[in-house]
N, C-alpha and C positions, 0 to 999 in steps of 0.2 A: 593419564588415567582416563578410563572410559567414562562417558557421561552417564548419569543415572537414567534408568529406563523411564519412559514417559509415564508409566503407571505409578511410579513412586513420587512423582513431582507433586508439590502442593498445588491446589487449584486444578481440579481434574477437568475443567470445562474446555480446555483448548490443547490439543496435541500438536506440537510443532511438526510440520511436514518436512520430509527430506532432511531430517536432522543429521543423519550420518553423512550424507552427501555434503551438506553445508559445512560440517566440521572438517571433512576431508579437504574441502576447498580452502577454508580459512587456516587450518593447521595452527590453532591459537597459541600453542606452547612455543612456537618459533616465529610468530608474527613479529614484524619489525616495528612494533609499537602497540599501544592499547587497541582493543577491538571495540567498535561502537555498534550496538544493537539498536537500530533506528525504530524498531517496532516492538517494544518491550512486551506488551500484551500480558499474558499470564506468566511470562518469564521463562518459557521453555528453552529458547535459544540462549538467553543470558546465563541461566544456570548451567546448561551443558557446556558453553564456552568456558565458563569458570572451572568446571570440573575437568575440562580437557587441558587445563594448565595455563590459560591466559593470565599474565601477571595483573592485568587490569581490564575491566569492562566498563564502558559508559553506556547506560541503558536509557534510551530516549522514548518518550511517548507523549502524544498530544492529549491523551485522555487522562485526566487527573485520577479517575478511579483505578486505572491500571497501576499508577504509582502508589496509590494508597494501599492496594493489595500487596504490592511488593514490599512495603514497609514491614510486613509481618515476617519476612524471611531474609531481607537484604542485610540486616545487621550482622548476620553470621559470617558475611564475607569481608567485613571491615573495610579497610581502605582500598581493597581490590575492586569494589563496585561503587559506581556513582550513578544515582538516579537523577534524571534531568527531565523536566517538563518542557516540551517544545515540539516543533514540527521537524521531521527529518529533512525537509527541504533546506533547513538552516543548519545541517549537521556539522558543517565546517566551522561555523561560528560557535555552536554549542560545544564542540570538542575543544576549541581554543579556550573558551571561557572555563571549561573544566580542567584545563591544564593537561590535556591529553593529545595535543597535536604535536607532530603528525601522527596519523593513525596507522596501525598495522593491519586493520581489517574493518570492513563494514558489512553488515548483513541487514537486509530489508525483507520483511514478509508483508507483501502488499495486500491491502483489502481490509475487510471487516473481520473481527475476531469472533469466535464462538461465544465468548462471554457477552459481547455487545448484542449479539443476536438473541441470547437467552434472557436479556433484561428488557421486559416489555416497555418500561418507562423511557428507554432510549429511542424507540420508534424505528428500529432497523428491520424488524421481522414482520412479514405478512401473515404469519401463523399465530401471533399473539397480539391481542388488542392493546394499544397504548397510544400515547400522544405521537402525532406524526412529526417527529423532530429530525433525527438522523445526524445531528451535529456531533462529531467525535469528541469535541471538547465538552459537550454536555449542553443542557438546555439554557444555561446562562451565557453561552458563548456569543461572540459577535457574529454577524452575518445571518442570512436568511435560513430558516428551517425548511424542511421538506414541505410542511404545511404552507409556509409563505409562498413557495414556488407554485404548488398546485392550485392555490387560491388566487394568486395575483398575476401570474404570467399570462400573456396572450396565448391563444390556442396554438398558433404557429410556433412560438418559442417552446412551448411544452412538447410539441411533436418533435422538434429538432433535438431536444434533450433526450427524449426516449429513443430516438433513432440513432443518434451519434454516440451516446454513452451506454445505451442498453442494447444496441443493434436489434431493436424491436421492430419487426416488419409491420406490425399493426399500430405503429406510433400515431398515425393520423386519426384512426378510429378511436384509440384510447384517449388522445388529447381532446377530441370532440366530446366524448362521454364525460370526461372530467369537467369540462366547462359546463356541460348541461347539468351535471350533478351539483356543482357548486352554486348554481343558480337557485337551488332549493335550500341552500345553507352551506357554509364553509365545510370543507373536508378537513377534519381535525384529528381523525384517528386512523391507525394503520388498517384496521379491518374494513372500514368504510372505503378507503382507497382501494384495497385489494378486491373488494366486492365490485367496485366500479370497473376496475380493469378486467375482471373475470367475465363481465358481460360482453367484452369485445374479443376475447381470445377463446378458442375452443378449450373445453375442459380437458385438463391433462389426463392421459391414461396412466395406469400404474407404472411407476418407474420413470415417468417424465417430470420435468420441473413444473412447479406451480405456475399458473398463468400470469401471476404478477411478478415473477422472479426478475425478468429483464427490466420492468418498469421501476421496481424498487432499487435495483442496482444502478440504474441511470440516475435516479434522483439522489441517491447517496453519493455518487461520484460528483455530481454537480454541486451539491451542498458543501462538500468538503474539498472541492477542487483537487481531487485525488490524482488525476493525470498530470496536472500542472505541478503538483507537489512532487510527484515521482520524477518528472523531468528536472526540477530544481535539485532534487536529492542526488541524481546521477552526476550533475555538474559539481555539486558540493563535494561528493565523494572523490571526484577526480582531483579537486583542489586540496582535499584534506589528507589523502593517502600518501604514505611514504613510498618510495620506490620499493617494490617487492610486496607491498600491501595488497590485499585481495578485496574486491567488491563482489559480494554474492547476493543475488536478488531472486526471491521466490515470488512468482506471480500465479494468478488463478483464473484469468480470462484473457482472451485474445488481445483486447485493447492494451492492457498492461504489458503483456509479453511483446507486443509489437514495438512499444516504446523502448523497452530494454534491449531488444534485438537490434534495433536500428542504432541505438546509442553505442553498443559494443562494436557493431560492424563499422561505424564511422570512426570510433576511437581506436580501433585496432588497425587502422590504416586505410580503410575504405572511404570512398567519397571525399578524399582530401582531408580525412581526419575529422571532418565536421567542425572545424574551428573557425576562427574569425578571418575574414578576407584581408584584414589590416595587419595580420601577423606575417612575419617573413615566411616565404614558401617552405623553407626547410623545417621551420617550427610547425607549420600547419600539417605537413605531410608526416611528421614523426608520429608513430603510434603511441598512444597514451596507455593502452592496455594490451596485454597478451592474453588471448582467450584461453581459458582452461579446457574448453571443449567447443567444437564447432556447432554441435547440436544441443538443445536444452536437455538437461537431465530430468528424468521422470521417475515417479515412484515405482518400485518393484511390486510383485504380487504379494509378498509378505506384508508390506506396509499397507497396501490397498485393503487387505483383509482386516487389518487392525483399525484403519482410519480411512473410510471411503472419501473423506474430504480431500485426500491427497490425489484423487483421480485426475483432477484438472491442474494440478500444480506443475510448474516448470521452473527449474533452476538454471540461471545463466550466471556465469562468473568470469572474472578477468583479473589478471595480476597487473598492478600499476608499474609502468616503466619509469625511467628517469626523465622523460620528456616533460617540459613544463606544461602546466595546465593552460588552456586557452579558452576564450569565451565560446559558448555553444549556442547555436541557433536552434531553438526548440522546434521551429517549423519543419526541420528535417527529421523529427522523431515520429511523425505520423499522428500528432495530436489532432483531435477533431477541431473544426474551425470555431467552435463555441468559445467564448471568453467569459471568465468569471466576473470580470469588471461589468459586464452587461447585466449581471444578476445582483450586484451589490446594493442597488437601490430598493430591491424587493424586500418587504418586511420592515421598512423604516417608517 
């Protein structure tokens, strides 16, 4: 059965990108086990996977507001749908706890959702004033907020975050301006930070991104350890998927896509399989995934006309083989050298 059109879905704030392509990769009706949606968000993928015939879907999100919104429609699916609060880096454990292992499919839509951007109190948007937070679990979550980072980190550490996570060429100028601005009082709101960044970056011309785009991206990634979480999720999916199960990952910027590309390249037989040097050679070399396409799948013109957000989206997917999972060295995935452990004392 075809999935409902995006326009008919409850919660109009977020259109799932590359939806048809994701469904074609997963083929939920014949998947060899339950399908796990690791980024529930507004439920676009979850509802479409259910409509496409998946016997069971486990929908995971670290944001409790996403699960609260889903409660309004999830009951209609009965036992076919399980809502689980947690991080997709733990998806293998979460699937087992839900009685859904091994999985027949995993889909991940990486990054921030439109609903989070549209809620000023979450602190993700440089276009709406609100508290400078950015924690996906919400203001009461453990760990430092974006305000903690910009007000407490040394200038050099701030510059490293902006450069490595945001690929911001003006990172040193911006970090210096932030340190100067906080000397007059802590930066606690999104607009004050955005205005500070804008003094260091040429004003965007029509059609160009806002000057604070890269800086806000970098802080959000650092606050939520998004790249580390992605790397853990890829390894967890390898462990949780049944032979024949599909891992489909949608990314929106080059840092994410690089991690996924290198994972699939290694696990499809390149670079020794990317496994542990302590495993037998035959096990390390055996491919864990068969790639469904050599190049990332991108949105077509029709989808771009409906949803400009899809312009930067890339889908990479692979089908799990019968080779046993082996430990993964995340250093081979191209993650920046920053470590979240260095940030954990900030804000305490």
